[in-house]
Backbone bond lengths (Angstrom), bond angles and torsions (degrees), N, CA, C in turn:
res aa  C-N    CA-C-N  psi(-1)  N-CA   C-N-CA  omega(-1)  CA-C   N-CA-C  phi
1 M - - - 1.481 - - 1.510 107.55 -
2 T 1.305 117.13 128.58 1.475 122.96 175.76 1.528 107.95 -116.23
3 I 1.309 115.03 121.23 1.482 120.35 174.45 1.490 107.92 -119.35
4 H 1.337 116.42 114.86 1.466 121.99 175.17 1.532 108.71 -92.47
5 I 1.317 117.17 121.96 1.455 121.97 178.33 1.528 108.76 -113.46
6 E 1.311 115.96 118.78 1.456 122.04 178.49 1.516 108.92 -110.24
7 E 1.280 116.66 137.62 1.476 121.43 179.18 1.538 106.77 -114.87
8 D 1.317 115.56 103.95 1.463 119.93 177.70 1.497 113.50 -101.88
9 T 1.306 116.30 17.37 1.437 125.76 176.45 1.473 110.45 -153.61
10 E 1.347 117.31 168.29 1.454 121.24 179.61 1.520 109.85 -72.46
11 I 1.314 116.22 133.77 1.459 122.08 177.58 1.511 110.01 -111.28
12 N 1.327 115.44 119.30 1.492 121.05 -178.44 1.541 110.89 -119.10
13 F 1.299 117.94 33.68 1.467 120.07 179.54 1.518 108.62 -73.64
14 D 1.353 115.64 150.44 1.462 120.12 178.82 1.521 111.72 -97.24
15 F 1.321 116.19 29.89 1.456 121.61 177.27 1.563 106.83 -145.74
16 D 1.298 114.95 167.95 1.449 121.54 -179.57 1.536 107.88 -78.03
17 H 1.322 115.07 91.14 1.482 119.44 -174.41 1.515 112.43 -67.04
18 K 1.300 118.66 -33.40 1.472 120.21 177.76 1.510 110.93 -68.30
19 G 1.328 117.61 -46.96 1.447 120.82 177.48 1.518 113.04 -60.04
20 L 1.352 113.98 -43.54 1.498 118.82 179.05 1.500 109.19 -63.98
21 A 1.329 120.13 -44.50 1.464 121.37 -178.93 1.526 110.03 -59.16
22 K 1.312 118.45 -42.70 1.446 121.98 -179.56 1.532 110.63 -65.45
23 D 1.323 116.81 -44.24 1.495 121.98 177.89 1.528 109.48 -60.11
24 V 1.291 119.19 -46.37 1.466 123.26 -178.34 1.528 110.83 -64.45
25 I 1.325 116.79 -44.98 1.450 120.38 -179.67 1.527 111.39 -63.92
26 L 1.312 117.08 -47.14 1.468 120.48 -179.10 1.536 111.63 -65.12
27 F 1.327 117.29 -40.76 1.450 121.54 -179.54 1.549 107.99 -66.13
28 T 1.310 118.62 -42.18 1.470 120.67 -178.90 1.522 108.80 -65.58
29 M 1.305 119.50 -39.66 1.471 122.17 177.04 1.504 110.55 -61.48
30 K 1.326 117.24 -43.84 1.471 121.26 177.84 1.509 111.12 -65.96
31 H 1.315 117.65 -45.30 1.482 122.18 179.99 1.522 110.74 -58.74
32 E 1.314 117.28 -36.68 1.457 120.81 -178.11 1.556 113.68 -92.70
33 N 1.338 113.78 3.95 1.483 120.90 177.64 1.524 111.94 57.08
34 F 1.336 115.87 44.30 1.451 120.66 175.42 1.504 107.01 -70.62
35 P 1.332 119.01 117.05 1.484 120.11 -168.34 1.540 117.06 -87.98
36 F 1.342 118.93 6.02 1.454 121.73 -173.99 1.500 111.51 -119.88
37 E 1.318 116.70 160.29 1.449 122.69 163.60 1.510 107.07 -72.08
38 A 1.296 116.59 141.81 1.487 118.41 -173.95 1.522 110.76 -138.45
39 E 1.316 113.42 165.81 1.454 123.05 174.47 1.515 106.73 -130.23
40 L 1.331 113.73 138.63 1.477 117.60 173.91 1.512 109.71 -150.83
41 N 1.333 114.18 163.16 1.451 122.58 -179.34 1.507 110.73 -116.34
42 L 1.328 116.20 134.27 1.472 122.41 173.97 1.537 105.11 -119.71
43 N 1.345 114.21 118.78 1.455 120.26 179.17 1.493 110.90 -113.70
44 L 1.325 117.52 119.04 1.452 123.64 -178.39 1.542 107.60 -96.43
45 V 1.341 116.95 117.68 1.463 120.90 -170.70 1.519 111.16 -129.57
46 D 1.345 114.86 176.36 1.471 121.44 175.09 1.539 109.02 -93.63
47 N 1.305 116.56 176.97 1.454 121.27 -177.60 1.522 112.80 -67.58
48 D 1.339 118.92 -34.32 1.457 121.54 178.58 1.528 110.15 -63.74
49 S 1.305 118.10 -43.13 1.460 121.64 179.90 1.501 111.06 -65.60
50 I 1.301 118.36 -47.49 1.499 117.83 -176.72 1.528 110.69 -72.70
51 C 1.344 118.46 -25.88 1.452 121.38 173.64 1.502 109.32 -65.13
52 A 1.303 119.12 -44.37 1.459 122.51 179.64 1.534 110.63 -62.13
53 M 1.317 118.01 -41.85 1.479 122.38 177.50 1.522 108.72 -66.63
54 N 1.292 119.02 -44.31 1.452 121.62 -178.79 1.531 110.37 -61.68
55 R 1.315 116.60 -39.88 1.462 121.98 176.81 1.538 110.73 -66.36
56 A 1.311 117.53 -44.28 1.444 121.27 -177.00 1.570 113.04 -70.55
57 Y 1.313 116.90 -39.64 1.452 119.64 -174.15 1.522 116.55 -99.81
58 R 1.352 115.36 -22.60 1.457 119.50 -178.25 1.510 114.01 -124.07
59 Q 1.333 115.96 -1.05 1.468 122.15 -179.03 1.540 111.53 56.35
60 I 1.363 115.51 34.67 1.442 121.45 175.08 1.534 106.69 -117.35
61 D 1.308 116.59 117.14 1.455 121.37 -173.77 1.501 113.47 -93.45
62 R 1.330 115.13 63.81 1.478 121.64 174.19 1.531 107.41 -158.85
63 P 1.320 116.34 156.90 1.454 118.01 176.84 1.530 110.80 -68.85
64 T 1.316 115.91 149.47 1.439 121.70 175.01 1.507 106.13 -125.24
65 D 1.355 116.77 175.25 1.467 118.47 -176.72 1.544 112.39 -84.55
66 V 1.320 116.44 -38.07 1.460 118.35 -177.07 1.533 108.66 -152.81
67 L 1.315 115.21 144.10 1.465 121.59 172.14 1.536 109.02 -123.82
68 S 1.306 114.26 143.47 1.458 120.10 -178.99 1.536 108.25 -121.44
69 F 1.325 113.93 134.89 1.458 119.88 -179.74 1.533 107.66 -125.38
70 P 1.344 118.37 86.75 1.451 120.02 -178.43 1.522 112.18 -72.20
71 M 1.313 114.79 145.10 1.473 120.64 178.17 1.536 109.94 -98.22
72 L 1.329 118.20 -13.15 1.459 122.21 -175.18 1.505 111.42 -109.84
73 S 1.306 116.32 153.93 1.444 122.84 173.03 1.526 109.55 -113.17
74 Y 1.289 115.06 144.43 1.489 120.99 -176.20 1.539 108.66 -128.14
75 E 1.342 113.41 141.08 1.465 117.80 173.61 1.515 109.04 -71.30
76 Q 1.326 116.04 -38.11 1.455 123.46 175.04 1.547 106.94 -136.24
77 P 1.376 114.97 143.82 1.483 115.10 178.64 1.512 112.73 -54.27
78 G 1.285 117.59 136.69 1.454 122.93 179.36 1.513 116.27 72.28
79 D 1.328 116.86 7.36 1.495 120.67 177.48 1.530 107.46 -96.38
80 F 1.327 115.36 103.22 1.456 121.09 -175.79 1.508 114.35 -93.67
81 S 1.326 116.46 8.70 1.489 120.97 -175.22 1.528 112.20 -67.30
82 T 1.321 119.64 -22.48 1.443 120.87 -176.00 1.555 112.46 -94.05
83 I 1.305 116.17 -0.86 1.463 118.73 -174.64 1.529 112.50 -65.60
84 D 1.334 118.42 -33.58 1.443 120.74 178.79 1.545 112.94 -55.55
85 G 1.330 115.14 -37.62 1.473 121.31 179.05 1.522 112.28 -67.03
86 Q 1.357 116.61 -23.29 1.439 122.15 -177.82 1.531 110.47 -95.14
87 A 1.296 117.11 -3.50 1.481 120.70 -165.69 1.511 113.54 -53.89
88 A 1.286 118.88 -46.61 1.462 120.28 -175.50 1.510 113.96 -54.44
89 E 1.302 116.10 -41.94 1.485 118.94 -177.69 1.514 113.07 -88.90
90 N 1.319 118.45 -11.48 1.481 120.23 -175.51 1.511 112.88 -124.46
91 V 1.350 115.50 32.98 1.469 119.75 179.60 1.538 108.04 -125.55
92 N 1.308 116.56 134.76 1.432 120.22 171.54 1.500 107.19 -71.30
93 P 1.328 117.97 117.98 1.493 119.76 -173.15 1.573 110.16 -68.78
94 D 1.324 117.95 -22.45 1.471 118.38 179.99 1.509 113.79 -79.37
95 T 1.365 116.55 -28.13 1.473 118.27 -176.36 1.526 112.72 -116.97
96 G 1.322 117.56 -16.10 1.452 119.81 -175.72 1.548 113.31 76.84
97 E 1.303 115.67 5.77 1.501 119.96 -179.68 1.508 111.62 -82.93
98 I 1.328 117.06 143.22 1.431 123.89 174.16 1.512 108.73 -67.81
99 L 1.339 117.01 132.48 1.454 122.30 177.58 1.522 107.06 -83.47
100 L 1.341 116.40 104.25 1.447 122.30 -172.44 1.549 111.01 -77.74
101 G 1.342 116.59 -45.64 1.450 118.98 177.95 1.525 109.93 148.63
102 D 1.336 114.79 -162.86 1.452 123.92 -176.02 1.517 112.12 -125.22
103 I 1.312 117.43 138.99 1.469 125.41 170.96 1.539 106.74 -115.28
104 V 1.337 114.26 128.10 1.454 120.78 173.86 1.527 107.39 -116.97
105 L 1.321 114.98 123.26 1.476 119.30 -171.89 1.541 108.94 -125.12
106 S 1.342 116.43 132.09 1.425 121.87 179.12 1.524 108.88 -87.31
107 V 1.365 115.39 116.17 1.450 120.80 -179.17 1.542 110.34 -65.15
108 P 1.350 119.27 -44.15 1.466 119.02 177.97 1.529 112.74 -60.62
109 K 1.332 119.11 -34.17 1.454 123.13 177.78 1.514 109.97 -68.20
110 V 1.311 117.48 -39.24 1.489 119.88 177.57 1.524 108.71 -58.63
111 L 1.317 118.57 -47.00 1.456 122.86 -178.01 1.540 110.42 -66.39
112 Q 1.312 117.45 -42.83 1.477 123.06 -178.81 1.534 109.68 -65.26
113 Q 1.340 117.58 -50.00 1.461 119.90 -175.97 1.513 112.74 -69.84
114 A 1.312 118.94 -32.87 1.436 119.72 175.08 1.548 110.83 -58.34
115 Q 1.317 114.81 -44.63 1.473 119.71 178.23 1.497 111.20 -65.86
116 E 1.334 117.75 -45.12 1.487 122.42 -178.49 1.514 112.00 -62.14
117 Y 1.361 116.29 -40.83 1.474 120.91 -176.00 1.528 112.41 -89.66
118 G 1.319 117.48 -4.19 1.432 121.21 175.98 1.535 116.55 70.70
119 H 1.330 115.72 32.23 1.459 118.38 173.76 1.519 109.97 -131.26
120 S 1.311 116.61 -179.74 1.451 120.28 -173.95 1.515 112.67 -72.25
121 V 1.310 114.01 155.37 1.480 119.58 173.50 1.558 109.98 -60.37
122 R 1.289 114.73 -39.71 1.468 120.80 177.57 1.530 112.45 -55.67
123 R 1.358 113.43 -44.81 1.472 118.83 179.60 1.520 111.74 -65.11
124 E 1.337 117.69 -43.83 1.453 122.32 -178.11 1.513 109.65 -64.36
125 Y 1.314 117.36 -43.65 1.463 122.85 178.56 1.513 109.57 -58.80
126 A 1.336 116.22 -50.86 1.486 120.94 -179.31 1.551 109.49 -61.57
127 F 1.315 116.80 -46.65 1.471 120.98 178.53 1.523 112.02 -53.67
128 L 1.339 117.75 -48.98 1.454 119.21 -177.92 1.510 113.71 -65.23
129 I 1.322 117.15 -32.64 1.442 120.84 175.13 1.507 111.53 -67.54
130 V 1.347 116.98 -45.73 1.462 120.58 176.45 1.527 109.14 -59.80
131 H 1.299 118.71 -47.74 1.463 123.02 177.83 1.524 111.76 -52.62
132 S 1.299 115.20 -48.14 1.474 120.08 -178.49 1.538 110.96 -69.28
133 M 1.314 117.06 -38.90 1.482 118.32 177.17 1.526 111.16 -60.16
134 L 1.322 117.84 -39.12 1.448 120.24 178.54 1.521 110.10 -65.13
135 H 1.310 118.87 -35.90 1.441 121.05 173.18 1.534 111.17 -62.38
136 L 1.326 116.40 -41.85 1.463 120.51 177.39 1.530 111.50 -62.37
137 F 1.317 119.08 -21.79 1.442 124.89 177.88 1.519 111.73 -95.22
138 G 1.359 118.14 7.33 1.438 120.57 173.78 1.512 115.78 97.68
139 Y 1.329 119.05 -3.65 1.452 120.85 179.49 1.514 109.97 -78.16
140 D 1.330 115.75 152.12 1.431 120.60 177.36 1.548 109.94 -147.54
141 H 1.281 115.96 177.65 1.471 120.18 -175.88 1.564 109.52 -134.88
142 M 1.327 115.20 39.44 1.463 120.66 -176.17 1.556 110.75 -77.27
143 T 1.317 117.24 -29.09 1.451 119.37 177.49 1.509 107.98 -114.07
144 E 1.312 117.16 164.17 1.482 121.65 -179.54 1.525 110.05 -61.57
145 A 1.327 117.37 -41.50 1.459 121.61 -178.84 1.554 110.95 -65.40
146 D 1.324 115.18 -43.69 1.443 119.99 -179.48 1.554 110.90 -65.45
147 A 1.340 115.02 -39.44 1.433 120.68 177.45 1.515 112.40 -62.55
148 A 1.318 116.44 -41.85 1.491 121.34 -179.73 1.506 108.90 -66.43
149 Y 1.325 117.36 -41.84 1.471 121.61 179.94 1.553 110.84 -63.34
150 M 1.322 114.63 -43.53 1.446 119.27 -178.96 1.560 110.89 -68.68
151 E 1.305 116.14 -40.28 1.461 120.61 177.70 1.529 110.52 -61.82
152 N 1.313 119.17 -39.93 1.450 123.77 178.45 1.573 110.24 -62.26
153 K 1.344 115.21 -44.38 1.463 119.46 177.03 1.544 110.32 -62.15
154 Q 1.297 117.63 -44.15 1.480 121.39 179.11 1.548 110.69 -57.93
155 T 1.338 114.59 -44.68 1.469 119.82 -179.38 1.539 110.11 -63.58
156 E 1.331 117.12 -46.02 1.474 121.88 178.79 1.518 112.54 -57.08
157 I 1.339 114.70 -43.95 1.462 120.76 -176.95 1.558 110.22 -68.57
158 L 1.304 116.26 -46.44 1.468 119.55 178.71 1.511 111.72 -64.42
159 Q 1.328 119.37 -37.06 1.436 121.48 176.42 1.515 110.37 -67.70
160 G 1.307 118.29 -38.46 1.462 122.12 177.17 1.501 111.21 -63.76
161 L 1.306 116.38 -31.00 1.495 121.29 177.03 1.528 112.68 -84.41
162 Q 1.344 116.25 -6.44 1.458 121.13 -176.15 1.505 111.31 64.60
163 I 1.325 116.03 35.22 1.489 121.71 177.21 1.541 105.90 -111.22
164 L 1.310 114.06 99.34 1.478 119.62 -172.26 1.507 109.88 -112.06
165 R 1.315 115.58 165.16 1.452 122.71 176.91 1.499 111.31 -64.21
């Protein structure tokens, strides 16, 4: 597993954010039974940067907390059975790892939302990574049923990691 973490803004967390990111990503992959070695990018940015990306990719002109850019397509969320057919275009030729995608996370939003929701910065950071990982696995929250299903998975994963509110 290769996890590239880029810091394009100042990070003032009081915990090992790189270690936590790796733990959360690996646990989420195990929880979802992702059967391949993978590569992904986590980019920690400021609000201006994520606002520009949100505007460019979603036509929403405001900062958001996290953006997910999946490299894989799924017939059903969490169904990894079709990945072999995509392998040639979605494999790093140097490592043989599946290119899972990119996560872009706003550090100021992590801090702001932790305060707003009344839980730790560590919990908010982990939650947003889990949320984004589920998007990389094809899950979404466009309908009420899909949102409830995704929220349940997020809760299970955070409880499994012992990261509680």
